[in-house]
Every structure is written in C-alpha cells, then in structure tokens.
LOROPA-222774 format. One record per atom (N, C-alpha, C): x, y, z negated; residue in one letter. Coordinates in steps of 0.1 Angstrom, whole numbers, plus 2048, in hexadecimal, padded with zeros to 3 digits. Last residue first. Example, Ala and Ser with C-alpha at 12.3 -4.5 7.8 and 13.67 -1.06 7.14 Angstrom:
! LOROPA-222774
8807EA7B9s8897F57B9s8818007B1s8847C77B2a87B7D37B2a8847DF7B2a
***
This chain:
! LOROPA-222774
BFCE0E6BAxC0AE056BDxC13E0F6C3xBE2E0E69BxBEEE166A7xBF7E0F6ACxBCBE0468BxBD9DFA68FxBDDE0369BxBBCE1A66FxBBEE15683xBCDE0C681xBA5E23656xBB6E1B659xBB0E1966BxB9FE4164FxBA0E3B654xBA8E33658xB90E4F633xB9BE49635xB97E42642xB7DE5E622xB7DE6662FxB89E60635xB66E3F61BxB75E4861BxB76E4E628xB43E42614xB4DE3C61DxB5AE46617xB3AE345F0xB3BE3E5FDxB46E3E603xB32E145E7xB3CE235E4xB3CE2A5F1xB1EDFE5E3xB23E095ECxB2BE135EBxB20DE95C4xB1DDEE5D0xB23DF95D8xB37DD35B7xB2BDCC5CAxB25DD75C9xB42DDC5A5xB31DD85A2xB2FDD05AFxB59DE25B8xB59DD65ABxB4CDD15A7xB49DEB5D4xB5CDEF5C7xB57DE55C0xB4FDF45F7xB48DE95EAxB51DEE5E0xB5BDF360FxB51DFB609xB4CDFD5FBxB71DE4611xB75DEE608xB6BDF3601xB5EDD4624xB64DCF618xB65DD460AxB65DE263CxB5BDDF634xB58DDC629xB84DE263ExB78DF063ExB6EDE7639xB88DC9645xB8ADCD632xB85DD8636xB77DC265CxB70DBE654xB78DC3643xB8CDDB66AxB7BDE066DxB76DD6661xBA2DCA664xBA2DD4666xB92DDE660xB99DAD674xB9DDB266BxB9FDBF661xB95DBD693xB8CDBB689xB8ADBA67AxBAEDC9695xBA5DD0697xB99DCC68DxBBCDAD696xBC1DBB68BxBB7DC4689xBB6DA56AExBB3D9D6A2xBB6DA7696xBB7DB66C0xBB1DB06BFxBB0DAE6B4xBD6DAA6BFxBD1DB96BFxBC3DC36B6xBD7D936C7xBDAD986BBxBD8DA56B6xBCED956E2xBC6D896D7xBC5D936C5xBE3DA46EExBD3DA86EExBD0DA96E0xBF6D926E9xBF9D9B6E2xBEBDA46DExBF0D7B6FAxBECD766ECxBEFD856E5xBD1D89712xBDBD86708xBE4D83703xBAFD83719xBBAD8E710xBC8D85712xBA3D86736xBA2D7F72BxBADD85727xB80D9A73ExB90D9B73AxB97D8E734xB68DA1736xB6CD96739xB7CD9073FxB60DB772DxB60DB673BxB66DA5746xB69DB3710xB56DB5716xB59DB472AxB7CDA0716xB7FDAE714xB6DDA9718xB84D7B704xB85D8570DxB80D9570CxB9BD5D6FBxB92D716F6xB95D746FFxB95D42703xB9AD49706xB94D586FFxB85D2C6E8xB88D2E6F9xB90D3E6FAxB67D366D0xB73D2C6D9xB78D2E6E4xB65D516BFxB61D4C6C8xB6DD3E6D0xB5AD6A6AAxB6BD646B2xB68D5A6B8xB50D826A4xB4DD7C6ACxB57D706B0xB50D97682xB55D9168DxB4DD88694xB42DAA673xB39DA9681xB42DA168BxB3ED8F650xB43D9E65CxB41D9F66BxB4ED7764CxB4BD8464CxB48D8C654xB52D55651xB56D5C657xB49D6A656xB57D3863ExB48D41641xB53D52646xB66D16646xB63D28639xB60D33644xB5CCFB636xB5AD03642xB5CD12641xB68CDF629xB62CF0628xB65CF8631xB72CC562AxB65CCA631xB5ECD462FxB8FCCE61DxB8DCC862DxB7DCCA632xB86CD4600xB8ECDF60BxB8CCD561BxB79CBC5FCxB76CC7600xB7ACD7604xB8ECA5603xB7FCA5603xB79CB560BxBB1CAF605xBA6CAE5F9xB98CAF5FCxBC3CAD616xBB6C9E613xBB1C9F606xBCDCC7618xBC2CBF621xBBBCB4623xBD9CC4606xBD2CCD605xBC2CCA60BxBF6CBA614xBEECB1607xBDFCBE608xBF7CD1628xBF4CBE62BxBECCB961ExBFFCE3615xBF2CE261DxBF0CD7622xC10CD45FBxC10CD7605xC02CDE60CxC10CE15D7xC0ACD75E3xC0CCDE5EDxC27CDC5BDxC20CE55C6xC19CDB5D5xC2ECCC5A5xC37CD75AExC3ACDD5B4xC1ACBD59DxC22CC9597xC2DCCF597xC04CAE5AAxC09CB65B1xC14CBF5A5xBF3CA3592xBF6C9A5A0xC03CA15A6xBEDCB6581xBEECAD57BxBF9CA958BxBE3CCB598xBEFCCB590xBF4CC0589xBC9CBF59DxBD3CBD5ACxBE3CBE5A1xBBBCC1583xBC1CB058DxBCBCB2595xBBACD9587xBBECD2577xBC7CC557CxBA8CDB59AxBB2CE3598xBC0CD858ExB8FCD158DxB96CC559BxBA8CCC59FxB86CDE57DxB8ECD0579xB98CC7587xB95CFF587xB8CCF7585xB8ECE857DxBA4D2257DxBA8D11580xB98D0657BxB9AD3D582xB97D36579xB9AD2657ExB9AD60585xB9BD5358ExB97D48583xB8DD7E597xB8BD74588xB90D6958AxB89D8C5ACxB98D925A3xB94D88592xB63D8E5A6xB6ED965B0xB80D975A5xB59D70597xB5AD7B598xB66D805A1xB63D51595xB57D5C589xB52D66591xB72D425ACxB6DD4D5A6xB67D525A1xB85D255A1xB7AD2B5A4xB79D3D5A7xB9AD0E5B1xB9BD155A7xB8CD185ACxB96CF45BExBA2CF35B6xBA0D035AAxB88CF35D3xB80CEF5C9xB87CEF5BBxB91CF65EDxB95CEC5E6xB90CE95DDxB8FD0D5EFxB85D075F8xB89CFC5F6xB9DD1C5DExB91D1C5DAxB84D155E4xBB5D175EAxBB2D105DDxBA1D0E5D8xBB4D275FCxBB2D1C5FFxBB5D135F6xBB3D3D5EExBADD3B5FAxBA8D275FFxBCED445E5xBC1D435DCxBB5D405EAxBD8D3E5FBxBDCD355F5xBD3D345E8xBD5D5860DxBD1D4C60FxBD2D3C604xBE0D675F9xBD1D685FCxBCFD5C5FExC01D645FAxBF9D635EExBE9D605F0x
***
C-alpha cells in the first residue's frame, strides 16, 4: 500500500498536504476516468511526472551502483546485501520515528529494533 501511495505522489495523482493526509489532484481525477479499473505500473511509467521524478534518499543511506562491498572491500553475496539493506531501512525508520506529528524531535525510546537472524 505504501509503495502505491508513493508512486501516486510521484505521478502527482495525489498530494500530501500534511502527514497521514492525502488528497486527490486533478491528475488523479483524470487517471480515475481514464483507468476506472485501476492502472498498472507500466501505465504509471507513461506519466511524465512519474517517469521524470528521481526519488530522494533520506538519511545516511550510501547506496552506490555496482556490487555492494564491506569496508574492507569484500563483495557481499545476495543474502548479505539483503541483510545490509534491512539494517539500513531499520536505521532510517528509527530516525523517522524520533519525530512526532508536529515535526518536533521526541525523546529517544529505550526500545531498540534489530534484525537478528
């Protein structure tokens, strides 16, 4: 669901006037008329706003093209890449959860998220 909402925001079909609030735009209304049964990702890619949008990475993400490596230069296997990605997502979410709906930082929680296997 979250990816769908993000894609529709990228396509300028819906807007986020504030956190957890969504409104349909004129583009969204036209898309509803054009695709009453829903639209596919391929159809979404035909929308210039969606196609031309380059998502911005927040936080300390350091994703780079090419094979992922350790600080020592060792290439990570697919499972290690997935685990590293999950760790980065958890770190990014932890940063975002430190803000309440007013946008003010809230005190750090004593709970810690970890992805142990």
